[in-house]
TORSE-997929 format. One line per field, with one value per residue (C-alpha): residue number from 0; residue in three letters; x, y, z. Coordinates in nm, 3 decimals. Example, Ala and Ser with C-alpha at 12.3 -4.5 7.8 and 13.67 -1.06 7.14 Angstrom:
REM residues 2
resi <- 0, 1;
resn <- ALA, SER;
xx <- 1.230, 1.367;
yy <- -0.450, -0.106;
zz <- 0.780, 0.714;
***
This chain:
REM residues 437
resi <- 0, 1, 2, 3, 4, 5, 6, 7, 8, 9, 10, 11, 12, 13, 14, 15, 16, 17, 18, 19, 20, 21, 22, 23, 24, 25, 26, 27, 28, 29, 30, 31, 32, 33, 34, 35, 36, 37, 38, 39, 40, 41, 42, 43, 44, 45, 46, 47, 48, 49, 50, 51, 52, 53, 54, 55, 56, 57, 58, 59, 60, 61, 62, 63, 64, 65, 66, 67, 68, 69, 70, 71, 72, 73, 74, 75, 76, 77, 78, 79, 80, 81, 82, 83, 84, 85, 86, 87, 88, 89, 90, 91, 92, 93, 94, 95, 96, 97, 98, 99, 100, 101, 102, 103, 104, 105, 106, 107, 108, 109, 110, 111, 112, 113, 114, 115, 116, 117, 118, 119, 120, 121, 122, 123, 124, 125, 126, 127, 128, 129, 130, 131, 132, 133, 134, 135, 136, 137, 138, 139, 140, 141, 142, 143, 144, 145, 146, 147, 148, 149, 150, 151, 152, 153, 154, 155, 156, 157, 158, 159, 160, 161, 162, 163, 164, 165, 166, 167, 168, 169, 170, 171, 172, 173, 174, 175, 176, 177, 178, 179, 180, 181, 182, 183, 184, 185, 186, 187, 188, 189, 190, 191, 192, 193, 194, 195, 196, 197, 198, 199, 200, 201, 202, 203, 204, 205, 206, 207, 208, 209, 210, 211, 212, 213, 214, 215, 216, 217, 218, 219, 220, 221, 222, 223, 224, 225, 226, 227, 228, 229, 230, 231, 232, 233, 234, 235, 236, 237, 238, 239, 240, 241, 242, 243, 244, 245, 246, 247, 248, 249, 250, 251, 252, 253, 254, 255, 256, 257, 258, 259, 260, 261, 262, 263, 264, 265, 266, 267, 268, 269, 270, 271, 272, 273, 274, 275, 276, 277, 278, 279, 280, 281, 282, 283, 284, 285, 286, 287, 288, 289, 290, 291, 292, 293, 294, 295, 296, 297, 298, 299, 300, 301, 302, 303, 304, 305, 306, 307, 308, 309, 310, 311, 312, 313, 314, 315, 316, 317, 318, 319, 320, 321, 322, 323, 324, 325, 326, 327, 328, 329, 330, 331, 332, 333, 334, 335, 336, 337, 338, 339, 340, 341, 342, 343, 344, 345, 346, 347, 348, 349, 350, 351, 352, 353, 354, 355, 356, 357, 358, 359, 360, 361, 362, 363, 364, 365, 366, 367, 368, 369, 370, 371, 372, 373, 374, 375, 376, 377, 378, 379, 380, 381, 382, 383, 384, 385, 386, 387, 388, 389, 390, 391, 392, 393, 394, 395, 396, 397, 398, 399, 400, 401, 402, 403, 404, 405, 406, 407, 408, 409, 410, 411, 412, 413, 414, 415, 416, 417, 418, 419, 420, 421, 422, 423, 424, 425, 426, 427, 428, 429, 430, 431, 432, 433, 434, 435, 436;
resn <- MET, ALA, LYS, LYS, ILE, SER, THR, LEU, LYS, LYS, VAL, PHE, GLN, ARG, ASN, LYS, GLN, SER, ALA, SER, THR, PRO, GLY, ASP, SER, SER, THR, ASP, ASN, ILE, GLU, VAL, ILE, ALA, PRO, ASN, SER, THR, GLU, THR, SER, ILE, ALA, THR, ASN, GLY, ASP, GLU, ALA, ALA, THR, PRO, PRO, ALA, PRO, LEU, SER, ALA, ALA, GLU, ASN, CYS, SER, THR, SER, THR, ARG, GLY, PRO, ASP, SER, ASN, SER, MET, ALA, THR, PRO, ARG, ASN, SER, ASN, ILE, GLY, GLU, VAL, VAL, PRO, PRO, ILE, ASN, CYS, MET, PRO, SER, PRO, PRO, LEU, THR, MET, ALA, ILE, PRO, SER, SER, GLU, GLN, GLN, LEU, ASP, ILE, ALA, TYR, GLU, THR, LEU, ILE, PRO, THR, LEU, PRO, ILE, HIS, ASN, LEU, PRO, ARG, GLY, GLY, VAL, SER, ILE, GLN, THR, GLN, ALA, CYS, GLY, PHE, VAL, GLN, PHE, GLY, ILE, PRO, PRO, GLU, THR, ILE, LYS, ASP, SER, MET, LYS, LEU, GLY, LEU, GLU, VAL, PRO, SER, VAL, TYR, ILE, VAL, PRO, VAL, ASP, ARG, PHE, CYS, ARG, GLU, MET, GLY, PRO, ALA, LEU, GLY, VAL, ASN, LEU, ALA, GLU, PHE, GLU, PHE, PRO, ALA, TYR, PHE, ASN, PHE, PHE, ILE, GLN, ARG, ARG, LYS, CYS, THR, LEU, VAL, VAL, ASP, SER, VAL, ASP, ALA, GLU, ARG, ASN, ILE, ARG, ARG, VAL, PHE, SER, GLU, THR, LEU, LEU, GLY, PRO, ALA, GLN, PHE, ARG, GLU, PRO, GLU, LYS, LYS, SER, ALA, GLU, GLN, SER, GLY, ILE, GLN, ASP, ASN, GLY, ALA, PRO, SER, VAL, ASN, ALA, LEU, GLY, ILE, ARG, LYS, TYR, GLU, GLU, GLU, ASP, PHE, ALA, PRO, ASP, PHE, PRO, ARG, GLU, ALA, ILE, PRO, ASP, PHE, TYR, LYS, GLU, LEU, GLN, HIS, PHE, ARG, ILE, MET, PRO, ASN, GLY, GLN, GLU, LEU, VAL, LEU, GLU, THR, LEU, LEU, LYS, PHE, CYS, HIS, PHE, GLU, SER, ALA, PRO, ASP, SER, ASP, PHE, ARG, ASP, THR, LEU, GLY, SER, PRO, PRO, GLN, LEU, MET, PRO, LYS, VAL, SER, SER, ALA, ASP, ALA, GLY, ASN, GLY, ASP, ALA, ASP, THR, SER, ALA, SER, HIS, THR, THR, ALA, ASN, ARG, LYS, SER, ILE, GLY, LYS, LYS, THR, ALA, SER, LYS, SER, LEU, THR, TYR, SER, GLN, ILE, ARG, TRP, ILE, GLY, ASP, VAL, ALA, LYS, ILE, TYR, PRO, SER, ASP, ALA, PRO, PRO, GLU, GLN, ILE, ALA, ALA, ASN, LYS, THR, LYS, ARG, VAL, GLU, ILE, PHE, LYS, MET, PRO, SER, GLY, THR, ASP, TYR, ILE, LEU, HIS, ASP, ILE, ASP, GLU, ASN, ASN, THR, ILE, VAL, GLY, LYS, VAL, ARG, PHE, SER, GLY, ASN, VAL, GLN, VAL, SER, GLU, GLY, ILE, SER, VAL, ILE, GLY, LEU, ASP, GLY, GLU, HIS, GLN, SER, LEU, SER;
xx <- 0.162, 0.291, 0.317, -0.047, -0.129, 0.087, -0.095, -0.404, -0.340, -0.190, -0.519, -0.725, -0.554, -0.574, -0.997, -1.010, -0.781, -1.017, -1.316, -1.255, -1.164, -1.405, -1.541, -1.407, -1.668, -1.421, -1.588, -1.973, -1.973, -2.291, -2.436, -2.619, -2.823, -2.992, -3.343, -3.337, -2.988, -2.690, -2.405, -2.015, -1.849, -1.465, -1.298, -1.153, -0.792, -0.835, -0.698, -1.012, -1.341, -1.628, -1.827, -2.170, -2.443, -2.798, -3.065, -3.285, -3.637, -3.852, -3.927, -3.545, -3.464, -3.704, -3.569, -3.149, -3.239, -3.306, -3.075, -2.690, -2.433, -2.352, -2.707, -3.036, -3.220, -3.314, -3.058, -3.129, -2.959, -2.811, -2.681, -2.322, -2.349, -2.606, -2.591, -2.972, -3.096, -3.355, -3.644, -3.673, -3.853, -4.189, -4.151, -4.517, -4.708, -4.936, -5.321, -5.427, -5.483, -5.872, -6.065, -6.368, -6.697, -6.883, -7.248, -7.443, -7.280, -7.370, -7.721, -7.760, -7.589, -7.822, -8.123, -8.019, -8.018, -8.326, -8.548, -8.560, -8.723, -8.621, -8.763, -8.911, -8.727, -8.853, -8.600, -8.624, -8.682, -8.453, -8.209, -8.158, -8.376, -8.659, -8.682, -9.016, -8.964, -9.159, -8.965, -8.934, -9.099, -8.950, -8.608, -8.429, -8.073, -7.937, -8.071, -8.129, -8.308, -8.662, -8.699, -8.963, -9.177, -9.061, -9.186, -9.556, -9.555, -9.529, -9.757, -9.512, -9.458, -9.186, -8.903, -8.802, -8.482, -8.242, -7.869, -7.661, -7.383, -7.016, -6.965, -7.240, -7.174, -7.204, -6.848, -6.947, -6.894, -7.186, -7.475, -7.537, -7.174, -7.142, -7.550, -7.652, -7.672, -7.786, -8.024, -8.198, -8.341, -8.677, -8.730, -8.681, -8.941, -9.189, -9.176, -9.114, -9.425, -9.651, -9.567, -9.471, -9.157, -8.770, -8.539, -8.344, -7.967, -7.734, -7.390, -7.100, -6.835, -6.807, -6.698, -7.006, -7.230, -7.040, -7.068, -7.472, -7.510, -7.312, -7.511, -7.876, -7.798, -7.731, -8.057, -8.264, -8.161, -7.990, -7.621, -7.385, -7.284, -7.649, -7.671, -7.331, -7.167, -6.900, -6.572, -6.397, -6.254, -6.404, -6.187, -6.299, -6.686, -6.774, -6.901, -6.936, -6.890, -7.155, -7.428, -7.608, -7.347, -7.386, -7.313, -7.583, -7.523, -7.507, -7.204, -7.406, -7.374, -7.671, -7.587, -7.261, -7.124, -6.950, -7.336, -7.418, -7.288, -7.104, -7.394, -7.687, -7.921, -7.794, -8.181, -8.279, -8.020, -8.270, -8.160, -8.095, -8.075, -8.445, -8.580, -8.434, -8.521, -8.871, -8.892, -8.690, -8.990, -9.234, -9.608, -9.522, -9.274, -8.931, -8.690, -8.632, -8.300, -8.118, -8.218, -8.587, -8.581, -8.295, -8.143, -7.785, -7.703, -7.356, -7.181, -7.043, -6.745, -6.677, -6.523, -6.659, -6.818, -7.080, -7.166, -7.202, -7.396, -7.699, -7.730, -8.039, -8.022, -8.186, -8.462, -8.441, -8.437, -8.729, -8.595, -8.601, -8.868, -8.807, -9.050, -9.125, -9.256, -9.419, -9.642, -9.746, -9.439, -9.291, -8.947, -8.713, -8.970, -8.695, -8.421, -8.711, -8.805, -8.430, -8.400, -8.677, -8.576, -8.196, -8.365, -8.575, -8.251, -8.116, -7.772, -7.674, -7.752, -7.639, -7.320, -7.252, -7.459, -7.266, -7.329, -7.461, -7.123, -6.979, -7.202, -7.214, -6.814, -6.676, -6.985, -7.025, -7.360, -7.595, -7.917, -8.250, -8.546, -8.892, -8.939, -9.173, -8.933, -8.928, -8.582, -8.582, -8.670, -8.390, -8.118, -8.295, -8.275, -8.620, -8.768, -8.843, -8.564, -8.364, -7.989, -7.836, -7.442, -7.182, -6.957, -6.603, -6.579, -6.815, -6.991, -7.255, -7.507, -7.736, -8.036, -8.196, -8.560, -8.591, -8.844, -8.930, -8.766, -8.418, -8.539, -8.439, -8.755, -8.661, -8.300, -8.193, -7.873, -7.818, -7.549, -7.376, -7.361, -7.648, -7.787, -7.881, -8.147, -7.986, -8.314, -8.145, -7.805, -7.622, -7.613, -7.325, -7.179, -7.486, -7.303, -7.568, -7.514, -7.234, -7.058, -7.088, -6.754;
yy <- 3.942, 4.324, 4.358, 4.227, 4.550, 4.782, 4.668, 4.745, 5.035, 5.199, 5.040, 5.245, 5.577, 5.536, 5.468, 5.737, 6.042, 5.888, 5.968, 6.335, 6.412, 6.669, 6.571, 6.217, 5.994, 5.656, 5.522, 5.594, 5.812, 5.621, 5.700, 5.434, 5.555, 5.280, 5.398, 5.476, 5.406, 5.591, 5.613, 5.605, 5.832, 5.824, 6.167, 6.422, 6.326, 5.984, 5.898, 5.930, 5.863, 6.120, 6.080, 5.918, 6.115, 6.112, 5.861, 6.039, 6.095, 5.903, 6.195, 6.348, 5.998, 6.005, 6.372, 6.259, 5.894, 6.134, 6.390, 6.403, 6.500, 6.812, 6.889, 7.018, 6.859, 6.522, 6.217, 5.983, 5.680, 5.407, 5.052, 5.025, 4.705, 4.717, 5.082, 5.146, 5.403, 5.340, 5.615, 5.740, 5.594, 5.782, 5.783, 5.842, 5.550, 5.389, 5.359, 4.982, 4.814, 4.742, 4.604, 4.795, 4.608, 4.887, 4.996, 4.820, 4.521, 4.562, 4.627, 4.337, 4.120, 4.211, 4.155, 3.808, 3.763, 3.925, 3.926, 3.620, 3.321, 2.967, 2.689, 2.432, 2.088, 1.717, 1.457, 1.149, 0.790, 0.639, 0.888, 1.241, 1.571, 1.704, 2.101, 2.281, 2.568, 2.822, 2.795, 2.471, 2.292, 2.008, 1.971, 1.648, 1.604, 1.222, 0.954, 0.649, 0.338, 0.345, 0.728, 0.794, 0.584, 0.812, 1.121, 0.929, 0.848, 1.175, 1.305, 1.527, 1.570, 1.338, 1.581, 1.627, 1.796, 1.577, 1.688, 1.414, 1.375, 1.425, 1.091, 0.860, 0.586, 0.555, 0.533, 0.524, 0.161, -0.017, -0.213, 0.076, 0.074, 0.092, 0.188, 0.358, 0.728, 0.852, 0.584, 0.779, 0.551, 0.493, 0.883, 0.939, 0.659, 0.761, 1.151, 1.070, 0.797, 0.959, 1.350, 1.353, 1.602, 1.550, 1.449, 1.709, 1.590, 1.874, 1.695, 1.824, 1.699, 1.580, 1.277, 1.198, 1.291, 1.044, 0.774, 0.848, 0.827, 0.523, 0.336, 0.478, 0.396, 0.024, -0.010, 0.237, 0.158, -0.150, -0.262, -0.032, -0.308, -0.343, -0.033, 0.141, 0.085, -0.182, -0.108, -0.380, -0.493, -0.683, -1.001, -0.955, -0.886, -1.224, -1.359, -1.708, -1.897, -2.198, -1.934, -1.569, -1.272, -1.135, -0.762, -0.633, -0.393, -0.068, -0.244, -0.255, -0.584, -0.822, -1.115, -1.223, -1.538, -1.635, -1.646, -1.896, -2.267, -2.381, -2.624, -2.340, -2.305, -1.964, -1.890, -1.906, -1.666, -1.364, -0.983, -0.811, -0.480, -0.521, -0.630, -0.334, -0.080, -0.199, -0.104, 0.224, 0.362, 0.558, 0.598, 0.908, 0.745, 0.892, 0.704, 0.670, 0.883, 0.937, 1.301, 1.238, 1.129, 1.301, 1.685, 1.746, 2.086, 2.130, 2.396, 2.655, 2.843, 3.126, 3.464, 3.666, 3.969, 3.948, 3.598, 3.686, 4.019, 3.793, 3.574, 3.650, 3.933, 3.994, 4.244, 4.597, 4.688, 4.976, 5.305, 5.379, 5.609, 5.897, 5.946, 6.288, 6.138, 5.837, 6.066, 5.800, 5.788, 5.461, 5.527, 5.333, 5.097, 4.946, 4.879, 4.746, 4.486, 4.370, 4.359, 4.144, 3.901, 3.862, 3.744, 3.487, 3.338, 3.217, 3.238, 2.873, 2.916, 3.284, 3.185, 2.961, 3.139, 3.289, 3.627, 3.704, 3.820, 3.492, 3.241, 3.449, 3.408, 3.152, 2.891, 2.708, 2.785, 2.559, 2.715, 2.556, 2.639, 2.519, 2.341, 2.623, 2.874, 3.067, 3.117, 3.459, 3.525, 3.294, 3.482, 3.818, 3.705, 3.732, 3.450, 3.189, 2.971, 2.756, 2.893, 2.600, 2.710, 2.425, 2.544, 2.462, 2.252, 2.020, 1.907, 2.256, 2.363, 2.660, 2.673, 3.012, 3.049, 3.360, 3.513, 3.646, 4.004, 3.857, 3.853, 3.563, 3.479, 3.198, 3.033, 2.671, 2.531, 2.172, 1.903, 1.770, 1.395, 1.158, 1.012, 0.666, 0.463, 0.149, -0.025, -0.037, -0.295, -0.414, -0.815, -1.001, -0.640, -0.648, -0.879, -1.096, -1.277, -1.538, -1.748, -2.120, -2.330;
zz <- 4.757, 4.778, 4.404, 4.364, 4.591, 4.425, 4.091, 4.220, 4.384, 4.018, 3.863, 4.105, 4.065, 3.648, 3.696, 3.924, 3.716, 3.378, 3.612, 3.655, 3.361, 3.185, 2.842, 2.899, 2.777, 2.759, 3.033, 3.166, 3.513, 3.701, 4.007, 4.182, 4.479, 4.717, 4.797, 5.231, 5.298, 5.344, 5.085, 5.145, 4.917, 4.859, 4.960, 4.721, 4.777, 4.789, 5.177, 5.350, 5.344, 5.397, 5.749, 5.604, 5.523, 5.759, 5.647, 5.367, 5.364, 5.105, 4.921, 4.914, 4.812, 4.479, 4.397, 4.419, 4.248, 3.937, 3.951, 3.843, 4.127, 3.973, 3.751, 3.919, 3.593, 3.543, 3.504, 3.254, 3.384, 3.128, 3.097, 3.080, 2.987, 2.688, 2.615, 2.615, 2.766, 3.048, 3.117, 3.431, 3.737, 3.841, 4.237, 4.227, 4.309, 4.020, 4.052, 4.099, 3.751, 3.796, 3.468, 3.473, 3.314, 3.088, 3.226, 2.960, 3.042, 3.346, 3.293, 3.073, 3.344, 3.564, 3.351, 3.286, 3.669, 3.762, 3.506, 3.315, 3.484, 3.497, 3.222, 3.414, 3.396, 3.421, 3.537, 3.357, 3.516, 3.331, 3.271, 3.116, 3.100, 2.937, 2.921, 2.787, 2.606, 2.392, 2.086, 1.983, 2.289, 2.458, 2.449, 2.592, 2.681, 2.681, 2.516, 2.734, 2.613, 2.570, 2.662, 2.480, 2.749, 3.057, 2.884, 2.774, 3.124, 3.297, 3.073, 2.844, 2.470, 2.333, 2.226, 1.855, 1.947, 2.151, 2.273, 2.221, 2.529, 2.462, 2.616, 2.427, 2.679, 3.042, 3.214, 3.589, 3.732, 3.807, 3.662, 3.359, 3.293, 2.886, 2.849, 2.487, 2.626, 2.232, 2.146, 1.907, 1.694, 1.843, 1.896, 1.539, 1.447, 1.634, 1.493, 1.164, 1.144, 1.456, 1.466, 1.110, 1.179, 1.169, 1.467, 1.545, 1.698, 1.860, 1.841, 1.970, 1.649, 1.342, 1.405, 1.662, 1.304, 1.124, 1.356, 1.414, 1.039, 0.986, 1.244, 1.178, 0.766, 0.842, 1.106, 0.838, 0.507, 0.541, 0.473, 0.317, -0.015, -0.139, -0.117, -0.251, -0.590, -0.538, -0.514, -0.637, -0.936, -1.221, -1.085, -0.766, -0.831, -0.724, -1.076, -1.112, -1.444, -1.327, -1.173, -1.183, -1.066, -0.718, -0.882, -1.114, -1.382, -1.150, -0.968, -0.649, -0.458, -0.471, -0.216, -0.050, -0.201, 0.142, 0.327, 0.061, 0.032, -0.268, -0.382, -0.301, -0.594, -0.759, -0.845, -0.501, -0.362, -0.303, -0.451, -0.133, -0.364, -0.463, -0.140, 0.092, -0.203, -0.192, 0.196, 0.140, -0.134, 0.036, -0.017, -0.212, -0.463, -0.327, -0.154, 0.182, 0.278, 0.630, 0.630, 0.595, 0.967, 1.093, 1.089, 1.297, 1.434, 1.588, 1.882, 1.687, 1.882, 1.631, 1.837, 1.579, 1.708, 1.460, 1.541, 1.923, 1.857, 1.689, 2.038, 2.247, 2.479, 2.763, 2.839, 2.877, 3.242, 3.346, 3.433, 3.815, 3.907, 4.170, 4.458, 4.273, 3.951, 4.090, 4.235, 4.554, 4.777, 4.618, 4.525, 4.318, 4.184, 3.937, 4.230, 4.446, 4.181, 4.133, 4.466, 4.507, 4.203, 4.368, 4.647, 4.491, 4.285, 4.621, 4.745, 4.643, 4.319, 4.283, 4.399, 4.151, 3.843, 3.590, 3.387, 3.042, 2.943, 3.074, 2.891, 2.540, 2.477, 2.670, 2.564, 2.255, 2.142, 1.905, 1.750, 1.698, 1.481, 1.457, 1.187, 0.985, 1.029, 0.705, 0.575, 0.501, 0.924, 1.005, 0.821, 0.964, 1.322, 1.361, 1.442, 1.802, 1.857, 2.121, 2.197, 2.387, 2.532, 2.580, 2.887, 2.796, 3.087, 2.898, 3.202, 3.229, 2.964, 2.921, 2.716, 2.626, 2.482, 2.247, 2.124, 1.788, 1.953, 2.004, 2.365, 2.606, 2.773, 2.966, 3.090, 3.236, 3.348, 3.388, 3.424, 3.155, 3.337, 3.236, 3.561, 3.433, 3.656, 3.857, 3.679, 3.374, 3.307, 3.106, 3.090, 3.208, 3.374, 3.652, 3.883, 3.850, 3.560, 3.682, 3.440, 3.488, 3.618;
***
């Protein structure tokens, strides 16, 4: 034990001498001073400890912690392990970190909140909502079965623009579980045969469009095997030695062999290709295709600033009128108008409302143009349109009605959940149809 103590004393004396030797840089001389604390230093003779100094003030601490023991200049402490130079610490308090919104965006947010009226929204009895716009007429969200009857009974125009929900089937437990919320077939037929126009479907993904195309092609044009060339080889084409072939010269199947008994007369089997083609020919001689009735529109999430800059914007705020300029004693007309509009919004709505800046940057947007809009006006962004924003949560939508001056003339926010009527149910899931035991 005594030997260990003697060894430690020798090491201590050696380190003390090397630290006091001028010009010797073999060992870094680092002084660490803790703020608002006393320090104990070793006396010059190495035998006695000096009396601890009195506590320093905060200002003195700052000045002392950045100076060397024998210098009045700023000292730069170094990391003894890495050797990297650490910049001196600034003792002045840092300003608070704030994010300032440019005044132009603030004006747009105020104008969006106070100057743009809310569009009328109609809750449909079977589910979904219908919104009237100046640019594209009525726009409907949610397409439950027989939805066009709701518009007719309410005296509303049957919409030609439909927003397909993200969940295309009702997932809520109850009698409406499994109800189709994208029943677009009859709205498409009504718009084409009665109103002589296409039906626009706003979908959230390419997969949704692909599924809709597959289903509607089957119901409108017939089974795919009677419309598209056969992909099987010659040995699998269904040609029989004792009868007519089931595939025509174009490689398109005329009928399915498995649908007819082997002893059924082959000459009596109908040619489904010719029959379906007959019904696909319209009075003008053109063949009916899916694009004749439907048009698809997708939500875009491009963060490009050029894309965002082409979106509709709120109207400009009127300049404030002073009492001297007004002449009649009415001061700050714009401010009073803004205050009145804010009161009309209501506390409940204002607390949950989104600003214009938030909507245009975080929402995926789909643009709907009138059917008669010229392509050059669409390219120049000088035509009426409807902009539909889907929020990231997928449960909220915001619709803007845009005029030809790229100004928002109406807005509305609605939920992305379709509330299906309790009178609509799927047989077997409504609890009334019990299996016989």
